[in-house]
C-alpha positions as CSV (number, residue, x, y, z in Angstrom):
1,M,-22.4,107.1,-7.1
2,S,-20.0,110.0,-7.7
3,K,-21.0,113.4,-9.0
4,M,-20.0,114.5,-12.5
5,A,-19.6,118.1,-13.7
6,Y,-19.2,118.8,-17.4
7,P,-18.2,122.4,-18.0
8,R,-18.7,121.8,-21.8
9,A,-21.5,119.9,-23.6
10,A,-20.4,116.3,-24.2
11,S,-21.7,113.8,-26.7
12,S,-22.5,110.3,-25.5
13,A,-19.7,109.0,-27.8
14,S,-17.1,111.3,-26.1
15,L,-18.4,110.2,-22.6
16,I,-17.8,106.5,-23.6
17,V,-14.3,107.4,-24.7
18,L,-13.8,109.3,-21.4
19,L,-15.0,106.2,-19.4
20,I,-12.7,103.9,-21.2
21,C,-9.8,106.3,-20.7
22,M,-10.6,106.6,-17.0
23,L,-10.6,102.8,-16.6
24,T,-7.2,102.7,-18.4
25,L,-5.9,105.3,-16.0
26,A,-7.2,103.4,-13.0
27,F,-5.2,100.4,-14.0
28,A,-2.0,102.1,-14.9
29,S,0.8,101.0,-12.6
30,S,3.9,102.5,-14.0
31,K,5.7,104.7,-11.5
32,E,6.2,107.2,-14.3
33,R,2.4,107.4,-14.7
34,T,1.1,107.4,-11.1
35,K,2.3,109.0,-7.9
36,T,0.8,109.2,-4.4
37,V,2.3,111.5,-1.8
38,E,1.4,112.4,1.8
39,F,1.1,115.9,3.1
40,N,-0.2,117.7,6.2
41,V,-3.3,119.9,6.0
42,K,-2.7,122.6,8.6
43,P,-5.3,124.6,10.5
44,G,-4.9,128.2,11.5
45,G,-6.6,130.1,8.7
46,V,-3.5,130.5,6.7
47,V,-3.7,129.8,2.9
48,Y,-1.5,126.8,2.0
49,T,-0.8,125.2,-1.4
50,F,0.4,121.6,-2.1
51,S,1.2,120.4,-5.6
52,E,2.5,117.4,-7.5
53,K,3.5,116.8,-11.1
54,I,3.9,114.0,-13.6
55,K,5.8,115.1,-16.7
56,R,4.3,118.4,-17.8
57,Y,1.0,118.0,-15.9
58,E,0.5,119.4,-12.5
59,C,-2.2,119.4,-9.8
60,S,-2.3,121.9,-7.0
61,F,-4.5,122.1,-3.9
62,T,-4.9,125.5,-2.2
63,Y,-6.8,125.7,1.0
64,A,-7.3,127.5,4.4
65,S,-8.8,125.6,7.4
66,Q,-9.6,126.1,11.1
67,G,-9.8,123.9,14.2
68,G,-8.1,120.9,15.4
69,T,-4.5,119.9,14.6
70,N,-2.6,118.9,11.5
71,E,-4.2,116.1,9.5
72,Q,-2.4,113.7,7.2
73,W,-3.8,113.8,3.7
74,Q,-2.7,112.3,0.4
75,M,-2.5,113.5,-3.2
76,S,-2.5,111.0,-6.1
77,V,-1.8,112.1,-9.7
78,G,-1.9,109.8,-12.7
79,L,-1.4,110.0,-16.4
80,S,-2.9,107.8,-19.1
81,E,-1.8,108.2,-22.7
82,D,-2.5,105.9,-25.6
83,E,-3.6,106.3,-29.2
84,K,-7.2,106.8,-28.2
85,C,-7.0,109.2,-25.2
86,A,-4.8,111.1,-22.8
87,L,-6.1,111.8,-19.3
88,F,-4.5,113.4,-16.2
89,S,-6.1,112.7,-12.9
90,C,-5.7,114.2,-9.4
91,S,-7.2,113.1,-6.1
92,V,-6.8,114.8,-2.8
93,W,-8.2,113.1,0.3
94,R,-8.0,112.2,3.9
95,P,-7.4,108.5,4.2
96,Q,-9.4,108.3,7.5
97,G,-12.5,109.3,5.6
98,K,-13.7,112.4,7.3
99,S,-11.8,115.6,8.1
100,Y,-12.4,117.3,11.4
101,L,-11.1,120.6,10.1
102,F,-13.4,123.4,8.9
103,F,-12.3,124.6,5.4
104,T,-12.8,128.3,4.9
105,Q,-11.7,127.9,1.3
106,F,-10.4,125.4,-1.2
107,K,-9.2,125.4,-4.8
108,A,-7.9,122.5,-6.9
109,E,-6.3,123.3,-10.2
110,V,-4.9,121.1,-13.0
111,K,-2.3,122.4,-15.4
112,G,-1.9,120.8,-18.9
113,S,-5.5,119.5,-19.1
114,M,-9.1,120.5,-19.3
115,I,-11.5,119.2,-16.6
116,D,-14.0,116.5,-17.8
117,F,-15.0,114.9,-14.5
118,V,-15.2,116.1,-10.9
119,S,-16.3,114.5,-7.6
120,V,-16.2,116.3,-4.3
121,Y,-17.1,114.7,-0.9
122,S,-17.5,115.9,2.7
123,Q,-17.0,112.3,3.8
124,T,-15.7,109.2,2.1
125,A,-16.5,105.5,2.6
126,V,-13.9,104.4,5.2
127,G,-14.4,102.3,8.3
128,G,-18.1,101.7,7.8
129,Q,-18.9,105.3,6.8
130,K,-20.6,106.1,3.5
131,D,-19.7,108.5,0.8
132,V,-21.3,111.9,1.3
133,A,-21.0,114.1,-1.8
134,L,-21.1,117.9,-1.6
135,E,-24.2,119.6,-3.0
136,E,-23.6,121.0,-6.5
137,D,-24.2,124.5,-5.3
138,E,-21.3,124.2,-2.8
139,Y,-18.6,124.4,-5.5
140,T,-17.8,125.6,-9.0
141,V,-16.1,123.8,-11.8
142,G,-14.1,125.8,-14.4
143,A,-12.0,124.7,-17.3
144,N,-9.0,123.9,-15.0
145,T,-10.2,124.6,-11.5
146,V,-12.7,123.5,-8.8
147,T,-13.4,126.0,-6.0
148,Q,-15.8,126.5,-3.1
149,K,-18.7,128.8,-3.6
150,D,-18.6,131.5,-1.0
151,G,-21.7,131.5,1.2
152,K,-22.8,128.1,0.0
153,F,-19.8,125.8,0.9
154,R,-20.5,124.2,4.3
155,A,-16.8,124.0,5.3
156,E,-16.6,120.2,5.0
157,L,-14.2,118.5,2.7
158,S,-12.7,115.0,2.8
159,K,-12.0,114.2,-0.9
160,L,-11.8,115.8,-4.3
161,T,-11.1,114.1,-7.6
162,I,-10.5,115.6,-11.0
163,V,-10.0,113.9,-14.3
164,G,-9.0,116.1,-17.2
165,R,-8.4,115.5,-20.9
166,T,-4.8,116.4,-21.9
167,R,-5.5,116.7,-25.6
168,R,-8.5,116.8,-27.9
169,D,-9.8,113.4,-29.1
170,E,-11.2,113.1,-32.5
171,L,-13.9,110.5,-33.0
């Protein structure tokens, strides 16, 4: 089960709307509404940023890591807009499930939306492995960002997912 972080208090009705919107987003197949791209996560302690956009919405992943060699990662962004909701999603992950790099820092940021849902993993379910979520004290969720907590983050990151609301829904 994935972790959820709600920077703002949410009513059960708004959580139901969010769940419906997330399901809509998951099944969106239009190339204008979803995009997955590959990028290399590079060690060496240098701070790198990778970002991707759909329309006016953007996701960026900033990190520094040590050890090993380059790893191939992916970033997926998606947009769901209908009369009931508008959501922007961003996932950053290593397809092999577990990264062997040690992350000294990370920050994921969404532009054009406010965060409603976050899940962060040190390992994901691939090749018989199981999902291992980061402890809540290892990262901080803001209105538009997810960052590691200095002194608490254990340097392991394999997947990060953000879903943000792009406009306020009235019920």
